[in-house]
N, C-alpha and C positions, 0 to 999 in steps of 0.2 A: 144657689141652698143643693146643696145634697145629702144624702143619707150622712150620718158619721162612722166615722171610722176608729180601730184602733189603734190603727196611725197617728190618729190625733188629739190621742190623750193627754202627750208631751203640753202642747200647746191649752189643750182644756184646764188643763195642771194651772199651769201657767198664768191663768189670767183670770177663771175661776173663783180661785180661793185668796184675789186679792181685797181687800180691805177696802178701797176705796167702788170696789161693785161693793163687795158684802152688804155695804149699807144701805143697797134700793130693792133689797133681797130678803126674801123671809126664813131664809137656809142660815141657821145660827152657827153655823163647828167647820172647820177646815173638810174635807173629804183626804180620802189616801190616794194613791194612785188605783190599789186594786179594789177600790170605792169604786172610781168616775169608770176602769174600765168595766166589772159590773151595768154599772148603768148603759152605757155604751151598748152592751147586748140588751141590756131591757129593752132600748130605743126596737131594738132589729124585731124584739118581740111585740111586741104592741103593738106596729105599724101593721105585722104579718095579721093580727091580732084583730085588726080595726082601730083598733083604743087611743093611738095618739099618732101622730107624724110628725119627729123630732128629725130637725134638721141643720147639719151646720152653715153656718155663713159666710162667704168666702168672697175676699177681694176676685173677682176674672183674672187680671194684669198678671200677680203676684202670688196664688192659689193660698191669699195667705187668710187665715182662720181669726174669724172676727168676730162670731159670737156664736151664739145659736136660736131657731125659734121652733115654737112649736103649737099644734091647734090639736087640744085634748076634745075628743067627742066625750058630751056627758050627759046627751038624752037623743038616742037615736030616732023617736019619738016624735019630739016634736023640734027638735034637728036642731040640740042647740051643742055648741062647741065653745072653748073659754082655750084664751093665746094666750101665752108666753114666749116673749124676746126679751136676751138680752146683749146688747153690743158689749165685751167686755173687755174687747183692748181699746185704753183709754186713747188712743191718739185715734180710733175712728170713728169718737163720740163729737156728736152736731154738725155731723157733712153729709146726713139722709140718707146711714144706707139703715137705718131701721125703720123709717117710714115704707124703703124701696122693698125693703124686707117683710114687711108687714102687708106693702099691698098684693105682694109676689102671693106668699101666704092665704092673704083675704079671698083672690084667686081663683088658688085651689080648693080651697076650700067653699066655696060656694060654686065653684060649675066643676068642681069631678065630687068634694063629696058630698057635691049638695043641702050642703048644711043650709039653713035659713036666719038665726042668729051666730052672732061671735061674739063672749064679753068678756072681762077681762077688771081686774083690780091689779089699783097704783096706789102707792101710799101718796099721802096729798106733799109732800117734801118734794120729791121724785121729782118738777118743773119741767125739764129734761124730757122725759118718756107722757105726761098727760102733753107738753106740747107734739111730738110724735104722733100720739095714740089722736087727740082729736087732725091733726089735719091727715094724717089715718080714716077721719070719717068716721070716728067713735065719737056717740055723746058720754054724759054722765047723769044715772037714772039714776042716782045715791051713794048713800055713804054706809060705812060705819064710825060713827062716830071715837075717836078714841082708842080706839079699836086694836093699836100697836104700836108695843115699846117701847123705844129707844135712842139709846143713851140719853136714859131720866127726864125722856119729855113724852107724852103721847099723840101719835097723832094719828089723823084719818085716813080710812082704808075706801079709796073711789071705786067706787062701780060703772064699766062701763061698757055698753054696750054697742053694736050694728046688724043691721038687717041687710038682707041678699039682696032687695031694692033699695034699701036706702046708697049701700054700693057703686048695683046698679047706675043708678041718676048723679052722682059722685063722680065715676069712668066720663059717662056720658056728660058729663059739665065740662070737664079736662080733656078732654076729644076735639 
């Protein structure tokens, strides 16, 4: 994981605007190169302000850009954050990279940012993401029933979360 750089924009556009990935995102339009450059610059500002920490995910051996992960602070008093992750290079799907990245980010969020809970939303049809989140320790806490319309069908949005204590217990079990 590392902060994004302007030199990452071409790879970001190459994969991020891929319809195969777009089906799992709530984003509904293709972004231009200038919009993606602005977005990368915005990630720097949000990190500086302590609002969000957005990282690119890279395979260490090849320095290959494979996705993004973020933690957005939504409540400083209750110490809550929202996690988002996308492995957008299809050749890297189903290889455990998402779970590994989530565990790294959770460790950062709980130990460095002192967050208490992290939550997320996922579409009910995104089975790969659901399995990844469960493996990382997230539990379902609710649903927004038929809240997302895609390809002529309504789908549930599943709400999940994990607490610092649950994450610590899971880490202890794995060690």
